[in-house]
N, C-alpha and C positions, 0 to 999 in steps of 0.2 A: 409262576401261574400254582394256582392249586387246585387240583378237581378234587372236585363234591360228591362222592359215592348218592346213588339213591338209593333208598332202603326195599327190600326184599316184602310188599308187602303180605305175600304167604308164609309169612313165618308167623309164628304168634306168640305172644309174652311168654304161654306156660314151655313151646316148643325151645325158645330160647335159654332161657332159665334153665332147664335139664340138659340144653346139649353143654351151656357155658360148669354146669357143677360137673356134668360126667369128663370133661375135657380139666379143668381145675384138680379134682383125683388122678386122674388116667396119666399127667403132667409130670406130677409131685412125684407119680410111682416110676413111670417109663425113665425122666431124670433123675432121680435116686438110686433106682438100681439097674440100668444100663449104663451110667454117665457116672453116680459120686463115687458107685462102692468099690470104681478101680483102686483109687488112691487111694483108700483105705485099705485093699487088700491086696497092694503090690509088694511090699517088706515082708509081710505073709509067704506072700504066693514066689517070691526070690528065692526065703530058703528053706523054702519045703523043698523046692525044685532044682536049685541051684542055677539056675535059669537067672540071667544077668538084669535087672531093674531098664538099663538102658530098652535091649530088645522087648520087652514084655510093656514099656512104652510107645514100642514101636509095634507093637500087634495093637494097644488099644490105637494109634494114630491111624493104624489100615484102617479098623471099623469108620473113623471119620473118613477118610476118603471116601470108603464106601456110602456112607448115609448122605456126602456131599451130591456126588453121584446118582443116587438113588433120588435127590431131590429132585430132578431133570425130568423126567418122565415121569413122576408121582406130581406133580404140578399139572400136568398137561389132562392127567386122569380125576384130579379132585376138580378142575375145572369141567367138566362131564359129567362126571355120576356124583360128587360129593367125597368127602370124609369117611364114612361107614365101614364098606368093603374097605379101603386102603388101608385104614387102620387097624380095622380090627386080623387083617391079614397079616402089618407087620406083629400087633401082638402075639400074634400067634407063631411069626417065625419065631421071634424070641426066645419060645420057651426052649425048641430047642437049640437053639446057640447057645446059649447061656451054658443045657446040659453038654455042650460041648468041652466049653470053656472051661468047667467045674471038674471034667473026667482025663482033659487029654493029657495023655500021657511025654507028649513027649510038646520041645514048641509049632514043629508042620502042621498038627491039631487045633494048639491053641488059636495060631492066627487065624487057621479058618478058621475055627468059631466063631474069634470077633471078625473078621473077611462079614459071616452071615451076619451079626451082632449090626454091624454099621449100617446093611440093608433095611434093618428091621428097626433102626432108629431113625433112620430118612424116611420111614409109612408113617411114626408115632411120635417124635417132636415137635420142637415147633415150627418149625413151615407150613406140614398142617393140619396145624392147629389154628395158626392166625391166619389159614387160607378160609377154612370152617368160619372163625368167626365173624370176618371179615364180611363172608357171603350173608349167613344168617341174619345179623346182626345189622345189617346196613350203614345209614349214617350214625348209629351209637356203637358202632366198633371199635370207637377210640376206647371209651368206659370197658369197652370186653377183655380186649386185650390187655388194659392195663390191673383189672384185675385176676386174669389168668396168666398175669408174669410174676406178679406179687404172689400168687398163690406155689407157681410152682419153682419160685426163689426159696419153698419152706423145705426144696426136695432136699440141698446137703442137710438144712438143721435137722430131719428125721431121719433121713436114711445114713448119713454120715455114722451119728455115736449107733443107731441100732447093728449098723456090718460090725461097727468096733465090735459094740458085745458080744453078737454070734459067732466070730471070730475068736476073742480071747475066749470063747468054751466050747469051742468043738473045736473044724478048719477053716481053713480056706474054700477048702471043694464044697464041704457038707454048710457051707454061708451061702454061697453061692447056689446050692440046689432049695436051699431053703425062700432064697433074694427071689429064687426061679417061683418056688410056689407064690408066693405074693403076689408078684409080676403077675402071673397068667388069673389069679383070684380076683384081683383087681379091676386090668384093662380090659384082657379077651372080652368079657359080659358086660362090662363098660364102653368099648366103642360098638360090639355089637345093639346092645337094646339102648344104652345112652344118645347114636349118636343119630338115632331111627326118622325118620320123619322126612315130608320131602324136600328136595333139595331147588332153594329157588331160581329161576334164571337167574343170567346171570343179569347186571343192569344193563343198561346201554350205552354206547359210551360217550362222554363229555362231550365230543365233538367227533364227527368224521376221522381226525389224523389219528385219533387216540384204540379206530377198529381195524386195525391191522398189529397184530401182537409182533410179528416179524420183522415191521417196520421199524417198533418201538426196541426194542431187542438188539435193531444194530444202528440205534439213534445215536447221538455223540455225547448226548446224556445222559443214557442210561450206560454208558460203555465208564461216563465217568464217575457215575451211580456206584458200578461195582468197583470198579477203583477208589475210592476214596472210602467204599466202609472196609473195603478189602485189606487197607492199609490202616483204617484208623479199627479195627477188628485185632491187626497182628500187635500194634504197641497195646494194646489197652490189654488186650490177653497176654502177651508176652512181659507186661508189666505186672498182672495180679498173680501169675504162677510162679514169678522170681521173688515176689515181693519177700516172702521170708528170707532168702537168700541174702538178697539188699540189708535187708532191718537187722540180720545177726552181724555180716558187717560194718552195721553202724553201732556195733553192741548192743543190741537189743539180748535179751534171755532167748531164747527156745518157746518157753510158755508165753513171752509177752509178746515176741511178731506171730503167733499166733493167733494170739488172742483182739492184732490189729487188723490181720488178714480178717477176722471174722468180724470186725467193726464196720472195714470194707464193705460186707454183705450186707451190714444196716442200712448204710448209706445207700449203698439200689436200690431198698426199698422208701427210701425219704426218696432217691430220683422218680423211681417210677409214682410214687403218689402224686408227685407235681406236676408229671405231665401232660396232666390235661390242662392246669392254669396256665403255662408255660404255651401248650395250642395252641390258646383261644388269643395270646398277645403278640403272636412271631410268625414268623412268614416259616412255609419250609427249605427255604437257600438258610434265615437265619439259623433254625434249628441246627438242620445237620454240619453249617460251619461253626455253629457256637457251640456246638459238642466235640466237632474233632477240636477245635482250640481250645480249646478248658483240659483236655484230654493234654495235649502237647504241655501248657502249661505244669497240673498235676505232676506230669510222671519228670518233668524235668524240676523241680521242686524236688520229687523222692529224691533226683540224684543229686543234686544240691543241700539240701538242708538236713542239718546235724542235732537237731536235739530232740529228745523224745516225742515231747511236746507236739511240737509243730511236723513231724514225721506222721504220728498219729493222728493228728488233723491233718494233715491233705493224703491220706489215705481214705479217711474217711470220707473226706471230697469227693477223691477219683472212682470209689464206688458210688456215689451218687451221681456221677459221670457215667457211670455203665450202666445204672438202671434207668439213665434216659436213652441211653443208644441203644436198649432193646428196642424203644417203641420206636425210635426213629426209624432203623431199620424195621420194622413192623409195618410203618404206617409208610413211607417212601414211595410202593407202588401208590398207593389209593392219594397220595398227594400228591401226587405228579401225572398219572396217567388215569382215573379212575380202579373200580374193582372190575374190569369186563373179562380184563385175563389173566387179573390177581393170579393165580396159583400156577398158572407155569409160568409169570415172570418175575413172580417171590422166589420159584424155584432156582430159576435163571440166576437171580443176582445173588440168592444165597449160597448156593452150591462155591461158589470161590471163599467165599466170606469163612465157611466153615475149614474149608479146606485151609487158611491158612491160623484159623485157631487151632487146628492138630497141629501144626509147625510151630509153632510160637512159644511153647517149653523149647522143644530142641533147637532154635533157634536165637533166644534168650541166652541160653548156655554159650552159646558160637558165637555170638555177640561180645559177649563177657570173659574168653577164652583172646578175643582178639584185641579187645580195650583192655582187658587187666585189672578190671573192675565192675562191680555190680554200678557204685554210681557213675560210671563214664556210661554206662550200658543205659542207661534208663535215659542218660542224656541226649544218648544215639536214637531210643525207642518217641522220645520228645519230637524230634526231627523230623523222624515217620510221621510222626499224627499233625504236626502240621504240612506236612504236602499235602496231607488228606485232606486237611482244614480250606487248602487254597486248588485243589480241584473239587472239590466238594461246590462250591463256589457257582459251575460248569455242567450240576447237576439237574438244574432247572428246563426243563424245553422250551424253546422260543416259541414263540406263537406268528403264527403257525406252524407245528412241525413239518417238516416235510417228510412226505409219505412214498414211498418207493409203491411204481408202477408193478 
């Protein structure tokens, strides 16, 4: 069954356009500085401080865990009052958090900085932005989500090179301070002024069975959705984070492996561009099952094929599938239960997904230690994605879905 959202008539075209432009700019900046700057700077941080790379990554992963847990109460607040206060507060909180990271004299303070930064990320990254566009855009929300994810996909393109240039000319601490200034100038006024406007009332539930968010969250379909998305995200992100080591194991030079990883990012853009035509021709069940099944196939091929051209082609295809998966996740709630309780349900759904994404790099390395090669590791990841595809069959609620009294 597919739920159709009724659009809020109170959100005019000008307001919606301003909100979308604002979120495109702030998501590029927030993702670029709070997320993508760290992988660029981690080696410099380790070299300067003597702190190990695994320890630095653990601090960053702690931030991701904090972001996941923050997303649950943030979702409830979004449903009631909208994104302006939440996202502005998150942007403000990110400023002292990054200053603490930049000036940390020891690992304890560094971990504390990332813990607070994670809380800020839970209030400014995709889930609250998705909730804002879903409510304001009504029946046009899928197009708005596609535009947002296309724009946010530029975050690494913009901020990874900028971060690299800054750290070459200064050091990692000064780089984080400069990036913090950029974050403050773009996101705080952006969220404060760009997200002004009446928050439309929640659309009515599609059926009486969709009016009880607690019953939905306990339903077998919702539980299956969370498990499937978590397993699928684990397989996909463990795959992308460890793609360069796999390709080097296959004989690629480091530069060619990095280029192939970048081409996978271009594939994500293609996947997002193609999502609306795909949506008009398929059901929610077909999209989620198909996304995970093709993830399993692409991941298995990465562990099996050996020629350069085949590995590059499969890497691009895997990126295309990841692009589709982003929008499958963003629309999963409205496809099944409408937008009445989108914020809180999306927060509950996204929390474990963010946790497994944070654990994916470590877990991928652990799998490699167990299997002995990256190639066999990717075959294990393919099996996990296939399990996600099977579980995804159960993510469509039955009609009528039982509601606890």
